[in-house]
N, C-alpha and C positions, 0 to 999 in steps of 0.2 A: 587389619588392612595391610599387613606386612607383605612386601614384594608384589603387591597387586599391580598389574599393568594399567597404565593410565594414558599418557600421551605417547602413542605408538605410531610407527610409520604406516602400518596398515589402517589404523584409525584415521590418520590424516588423509590417506588416499581415498578411503571410503567417504570421509567428510567432504572432500573436494568434489567427488562425483555427485553426492547428494546436493552439494552447494550449487553446482551448475544447473541441475534440474530445477531446484526451487527458485533460484535467481531468475532463470528463464521464465518460469511460471509467473512469478511475481511481477516481472517487468511487463509481460503481456497483459496480465489482469489489471495492473496499475494504469497502463495506457488505455485500456478499454473502458474502465469504469471509475478509476481514481481510488481504488481500494487495494490493499495488499493483505495477505494472510500470514499468520504466525506459523513458521515452519518447524518450531521446536518439537512439538509432539509427534507429527508424522516422521520427522527425521529420527527421533528416538526409537520409534517402532521399527523403521526400516533398519536402523543400525543393529537393534537387538536380533532381528530376524536373520541378518547377514552374518554378523560376528558369532552367532551361535554355532556356525559351521567351522569356526577356527578354535584351535586348542587354547585354553587359558584365557578366553575373553572374560572381561569383568564389567561390573556395573560402572566403574570409574571410566573405563575405556569407552563404553557406550555413551556416557555422559559427555566425554570430550567430543565425540562425533556430533552429537546434537548441538553442543555449544558452538562448534565451528560452523555447522550448516545453518543454524538459526541466525548467526551474526551476518552471514552473507546474504541470506534471504531478506533480512531486514534492510540491508544496505541498498537494495533495489528501490527503496523509497525515494532515492534521488531523482527518479524519473518524474516526480511531481514538479520538477523545475527544469531540468536540463533540455528536454525537447523544445522548450520555448526558444532556444537559440536557433532552431530551424524554422520555427513558426514566424519569427521576426525577420528571417532571411539572412541572419548573420553567418550561420554555418550552412553548408550544403550537405554535410554528412557529419558523423560523429568522429572527430579526430581521436584515434585510439589513445595516444599517450596523454593528451590533455585530459580526456575523460577518465582514464585509468588513474592518473595521479591525483586529481581533485577528489575522486571517490575514495581511493585507498587512504590517502593522507588524512582526509576528513574523518573517515571511519576509524582510523587508528587513534586519532586525537580523541574521538568519542570514547574509545576503550580506556585510554589513559586518564581522561577527566573523571571517569566514574569509579576508577579503582580506589581512590581515597575514601569514597562513600561506603565501601563494602561493610566495614566493621560497624559503622553507626547505623546504616540503613538496612542491612541484611541480618547481621548477627545480633545486634542489641535492640533492633526496632520491632514493633508489633505490626508493621505493615503486612498485609496478607499475601502479596505476590501470587495472585491466583494461578497464572500460567506456569510460574516457576514451581509452585507446589504440585500442580497437576502433573507436570513433566517428571518430577521426582517420584511421585506415586506410581506412575507408569513404569519408570525404570526399576523401581523396587519390585513391582509385581512381575515384570517381564524377565528380570535378571535373577529371579529366585530359582536357581538351578536345582534346588532340592525338592521342588514341587512340580508335579505335572501341570498344575494350574498356571504357573509362571510361563512354562514353555507354550502352553495352549494360548495364553493371553497374547504373546507377541506374534504367534502364528496367525491367530484370528485377526489381529490388528493389521498385519500385512495384507491378508486377504481382502479386508475392507478397503484399504487404499487401492489395491490392484483392481478390485471390482469397480470402484468409482472411476478409476483411471481408464479402464477398458470401455465402460459405458460411454463416458464423455468423449473418448477418442473416436468411437464409431459414429456417434451422433454428430460431432464436429466435422468429421470427414464427409458425411452426407450433407451437412449444412454449408460449410465454407468451401469444401472441395468439390463434391459432385453437384452441389447446389440444387438438390432435389427435395430438400426440407428447408422451409423458411426459418430464418433466425428471429423474426419478429412479425407482428401484424398490427395494423392500426385501422380503426373505424373512424372516419371523418364525417361530421355532420354540421349543419348550420342552423341557427335560430335568427332569422333576419340576416344581417351581415356578420353576426358573431360566429366565429369558428370554434368548434370543440373537437377534441380527440379522445378516443378510448384506445389506449395503447396496450400492447402486451409483448414482452420480450421472452424468448425461449432459451436464453443462455443458461446452461447448467452451472457454469462457473459463478455467474451472478446469483443464481439460486443458492448456491453453497455459501457465497459471501454473505448473503442475507441470513442464512442459518447461523453463521458465526457471529454476526453483529447483533442478532436477536430481535425480538418483537418490538421492543421499545424504540430502538433506532429505526426499525423497519416502518413503524407507524409514522414517525416524524418525517422520514424521507418521502413516504407516499403522500403525506399531508402537503409537503412542499410541492410535489408534482400536481396535486389537485389545485393548489393555489395558482400555480402557473397556467394550467391548461383548462381549468373550469372557471377561473375568475379573471386573471390578468390578460391572457391571450384573447379570450372572447371580447373583453372590454376594448382592447386596443384594435382588434380586427374590425369591430363594429363601427369604429370611427375612421377607418381608412379604406380607400378604394383600391382595387387591384385589377390588373388587366384581364381581358377576356381569355387570353391564352395562358394565364397563370393558374395553376391548380390550387385547390384549397390547401393541400399539404404544403406546397412550396411557399405560399403566402404566409401561412401560420408559422412555419419553421423560420422564415425570414424575420418575422416579428419577434419570435422567441430569441433568436440568435442576436439580433441587434439591440433589443431593448430588455426583454424579460430576464435574460441571463445576468444582466448587471444588477437587477434586484437581488438575485441569488448571491452575486459577488459582494454586494453591500452587507448582506446578512452574514456571509462567511467572515468578512473582515471584522465586523463588530463582535461576532461570537468568538473569534480568535483572540481579539483584544480583551474581552471579558474573561476568557480562559486564563490568559496570562496574568490579569489582575488578581484572579482567585489564587494563582500560583505564587503570588508575590512572597508570602510568608515561607512556603516551601523552598523557593529560590534562595532567600536569605539564609534559611537554616541549612540548606544544602551547601551553599558557598562556605559558611562557617565550618561545617563538618569537613569539607575538602581541605581548607586551609589548616584547620586544627590537626587533621590526620597526617598531613605532610610534615608537621613538626614533631610527630611522635618518633620514638626510637625505631630503628630499622629492622627489627626482627631478631633480637638477640636470643637465640636458643628457643624460639617459640615452636609450638607443635606444627607438624606438617600441614594440618587443616587450617592454620592461621597465617600461612606465609603468602603474602602478596608479592608482586614484583617490587623490588626495592626502589626507594625514592631516586637513587642515582640512575637506575635503569629507566625509570619513568621520565625523568628530566632529560636524559640523553636522547631517548626516542622522540620525546616532545620537541626538543630543539631541532633534531634532524627533520621532523615533519614540517616545522615552521620554515626552515631553509628551503625545503622542497616546495612548499606552497608559495614562497616568495619567488622562486625560479619559475614555477608554473604560471603564476599571475603575470610575471614579466613577459613570458612568451605570449600569453594571451593579449597583453596590452601593446606589445611592440608593433603589431600589425596595424595599429590604429592611426599611425602617421603623426602622433603627438610628439612634442619635444621631450627630450630625456627627463627634464625637470618635472613636467606635468605627469609623464608616464610613471616615474618612480613615486611621486606623491600618491597617485591612484593605487599603485601596487601596495605600498605600505598601509594606506588607509583600508584597503580591501582585506588584507591579511589580518591586520589588527582587529577590524570589525568581526571577521569570521572567528578569530581566536576568542575574543572577549564574549561575543554573543554565544558562541558555541559552549564556552565554559559555563555561562549562566544557564543556558538551556539544558546542558547535561545534568546539572543538579535538579532542575525542575522536572525533566523527563524521567530521571531515575526515581524521584519521589512519586510521580504520577503512575509510573509502571508498577511500583509497589502497591499503590492504593487501588487502582482499577484495572491493572493489566496493560501489557504493551499494546495490544490491539486497540484499546479504547483511548490511548493517549492522543492528544491533539496535534499530531505531527504536521498535517497539512495546514492547520491554523498557525503553527509556529512559522511555517514557510511563508504564509501570507503576511504576517507581521514583519518578518525579516525582510521580504522584498520591498515593503513600504519604507522601512527605516533606512535600508541601504540606498534605496533610490533617492530619498530625501537628502541623505548625506552627500551622495554624488551630485545631486542637483545644486547644492550649496557650493561645492568645490568647482563644479563646471561653470556656474554663472560667475563666480569670482575670477576664474581663469579664462573665461570666454569661449571655451571649446564647445559649449552647447549652443552657440549661435548658428551652427550649420545643421542641416538635416543629418549628415554623416556623423557629426558629433553626438547628436541625440541618439542615433542608432547604436553607436558604440557604447554610450553610457547605459542604454537599456541592456545590451548584451553583457556588460561587466556586472550590472546588478544581478542578472540571472546567474552568472557564473559564480559570483560571491555567495549567493543564496544556496547554490548547490553544495558548496563546502559546508555552510552552516547546517544544512539539512542532513548531510552525511554524518556530521558530529552528533546531531540531535537523535537521529533514528538509531544509531548504534548505542549511544548511552541509554536510550529508552529500552533497549533489549538486554544490555550487558548485566544490569543488576538482577534481572529476572533469571538469567542463566546462572549467575553466582548464587542466587537463592537455591536453585536446583542443586548446584554443587555442594552448598552448605548442608543440605538435607541428606545427601548421599555420601558425605564426608570426602569430598574431592579436595585436591590441592589447589588453592586459589591461583597461585602464580602460573600453574600449568593451564588452567582454564583461561586465564588472561592471555597466555601465549597462543592458545587455540583460537581465541577471538581475534587476535591480530592476524593470524594466518587466514582466518575466514574472510576478513576484510580484503586482503590481497587477492584471494582467489575469486571472491565475488566481483571485485572491481575489474578483474581481467576479462570477465565475460559480459559485463554490462554494455560496453561500447559496441562489440560485434552484434549482440542481440538487438540493440536499438537500431543499428544500421540496417540489418536485415528486415526488421519489422517496418521501418520507414520506407525502404525501397519497395516492399511488397504491398503495403496497405496505405501508407501516407498518414499524416496526422491532420487534425482539424486546422485548416488554414495553411497547410504546408504539404503540397502534393508533388512528388518527384516527376510525375508525368501527367499530362493534361487529360488523357483518356481513362483515368482511373475510376473504378467503381465507387461512387460515393457511399454506398451502403456498407462497404468494407472498411472505410476510414476509421482509424483509432481516435477516439475523442480526446484523449490525454487532458481531462478536464482541469486538473490543478495547474498543469503547465500552461494551458490556454489562459486561465485566469491570471496567473502571475505575470505572463508576458503582456497581457492586456493592461494590467495595473501599472507595470513599469513603463510601458510605452506611453500610456496616458499621462503619467506624472511628468515625464521629460518633454512631451509635446504640448502639455497643458490642455489636453483634449479628452479628458475622461468623461464618460456619460454620467455626470454628477447627479442629474435629476433622478435617474433610476437607481443609482448607487445610494443616494440619500433616502429614497423610499425603502430600499433594502435595509439600510441602517435602522430606520424607524421601526420596520417590521421585526428586525432582529432584536431591538430593545424590548418590543412587546413580548416576543417569545422568551427572552431571557427572564423577564418578570414572571410570565406564566409558569415557566419551568421552575423558577425559584419558589413560587408559591406551592406548586405541586410537590416539590421536594420537602418543604417545611411541613406540609400536611401529611407526609408519610405515604402519599399515593404511589401505587405501583406504576401508574402511567406517568411518563415524563416526556417533555417536548423540547429536547435540546436544540437550540437555535442553529448550531452547526449542522445538524442532520437535516433540519427543515430547509436550510439554505442550500444544502447539497441536492435536495429534492427539486428545488426550483432550478438549480444550475445544470443538473444532469439531464440528458435526453430521456424522455419518458419511457422508452423501450428498455432503458437500463434500470430505472427505479422500480418498475413493476415486479420483475423477478426477484429483486432484493427484498421487497416487501413480502413476497410469497415465501421466500426462504425464512424470513423472520416468523411468518405465520406458521410454517411447518415446525419451527423450534417450539412455538407455543403449543401447537397441537400435540407434539410428542410429549412435552412435559405434562400437559393436561391428561393425556392417555395413561401415563404412569400413575398420576393421582387417582384417576378413576379405577384403575386396577387395584390400588391400595384400598379404596373404599369398598370394592367388591371382595376384598380378602385375598386377592391373588398376590399381592405384594405386602410384605410385613415392614420392611425398612425402606421408606421412600427415598431418602437421601442416597443410600448405598445403591439402590436399584437405578435411580435416575442418573447417578454418576456413571454407571456402566453403560446405560443407554446413550447418554450424551457423548461419552467417549467414542462409542461405535459410530454415532451419527457424525461426529467431528472428523473421524478418520475417513468415512465415506465422502463427506463434503470436501476434505482435502484432496482425495483421489479425483473427484469430479473436477476440481479446479486445476489440478496438475494435468489431467488428461486433456481437457479442452485447451489449456494454455500451451502444452507441448505440441499438440497437433497444429495449433495456430502458428507456432514458431516454425514447425516443419513445413507447413503449407507456405509460409513466407519464403523459406529457402527455395522451394520448388518454383514459386512464382518468380522470384528474382532470376533464377537460372533460365526459366522459360522466356522472360522478357528480354534478358541480355542476349538470348539466342535469336531474337527477332520473332518470337512466337507470342501466343495469347497470354494475357494477364490472368486468365482463368483456365489453366491447362487441363484440369480434371473435370471441368464443368460438363454435365449431361443435360443442361437446361434446354439447349437448342433441340436436341432429339426429343425431349419430353414435350416441348411446345409443338413439334410436328405431329405428335400423337393427340395431345389434348386441346390444341388450339388456344382460343381465348380464355379458357377456364384454367389454364396452367397456374396462374398466380394464386387463384383461390384454392386449388388442390394442394399446392405445396404449403400454403399457410395452414390449411386444416390438418395436413399431415404433420407439420411441425408442432401444432397445438396438441394433437393426439399423442405424439411421442413424448412431449413435455409432461403432459398429465400422467401418462403411464410411469415415467421415471420418478415423478413426485410420489406416486403411490408406492412404488417399490422402495424408494428411499425411506419412507415412513415405516413400512412393514419390516424392512431389514433392520432398521434401528431398534425397533421394539422387539425383535426376535429374541434378544437376550433375556427378556422378562420371563420367557417360558422355561429357561434353563434352571 
């Protein structure tokens, strides 16, 4: 490994470009459905394909690029909270510097908190780190310059990403741009006064997200949707009258939004609490490891592959981040009109809470990432618990100081709780990703301190683009409960489900006005599914029903849950097809073949997500420019011309066309993924 290039200027520039793409994609996807995807593997494939054209590129240089890009892509998880500040009306846009600093400082603390865990959790531990090991294997295969197989591997991987991106871009342009393909369709019917819905969403990004989460989570999510739309909504609608001029769809959606979603919120809250209880031992172990590692010697003549950032550097950066957070929170609090004494009390309490909670969560997230992978770690659940705890702390402070006695005081406290949770979530999501990347680096013999430097750079670059992207998406589409213009198309609004939930919880705590009946029903339902899932796990059943996923199914709009389920079903069908080919004698080594098939499918799915998300962001820019110039909010729409031709059947035609295109792409997705079996 002597003189191998590792942390290079060209690698940092390439990592920055990939970072912008994947951060934009994750922000859009997270606001649309409440899920983000791991960018490590697609970033590694793109890096290998690009750096191959430069002299002297190495596996270590490619590893640094994917490390940087994956960190920034993960940081986009802060959108699970921060849009809530617009939803409650505290912000009218996303202030660049406040958003940038809270994201970057929180992310960098996440990197620093997880560094002391590397030796114990990565080097000496038997934790599997599935995503980290997969990324390392892809880097080893693609960077094998001595074999044609390695070159072909990275070339084919890039083709799969580009294929998925091109297909999704074209479909999204015809759906959200020209509006000649429907993005969803629903069949409404009644039994007496009870209202039922058969929904279907045609989003390729959600289909791909479903593939990545798998059939188990897909089944749990669709079960939640069935509970909501075939049990709870019909029961509630059968006991309520609605006006002659109210459509079935409007009446049912109102019931779901005002009542049923709170059942999902209760399930999510109890599932998150249960998750943290199960993490209690890993949290304690992780904290012990962190404190123990910081007491160790500082790297006296150790090998390159064992050199972390020194404790002095860690503490210096950590102290700087703390000072920056104190300044940032003071800027946030000073507009509240509170006295200096109360303002500084709130600032200190918020920063200490973010620091301590972040440190505890960093250990837990790192452990869970090693156990089940970054994508499966309960980041949104951590956010729910965090918003509840910080809201209760601020409630105690506010009632003792009296500033919660006014509506404006309650409004400010809600905003501060959301802003504090944003910092905690930035710490949690980066520490969740960091050890996964360090595992990849360990397997390819990277220099740890250089990887940690790349992670810090990734946090800064990712934080730079989050606020502008959020602003553009908000101005173009709006968020649930927060529309910048009154005449906006409600079908294009971004749901931002977690941010909606967290702002609702915080507002309810400070106003003493939560939908406790529905929430408690959700808690009870959550306890039931926790018990069922526990029994299934103990019995060794392949079927699991995680309460968090079932709660998401109840909480999310049904046109979002159906394509996620279908994506999970496709994952199951692909695996089943490979097994069938093994039984038929076409496949000798199932695990090796399925790994190749799954890798190809994952890259296609990543391309589909990136393609739809980027066109969504580009469309948002076009819409903002059009509206600011006094023109239409749908500047590329051909719907009016199509209606002149087709008349009253237009809606049916574009829904059938959307369904046909969606089915065709699902078919191509499966066939292209399985094509490697023939080779």
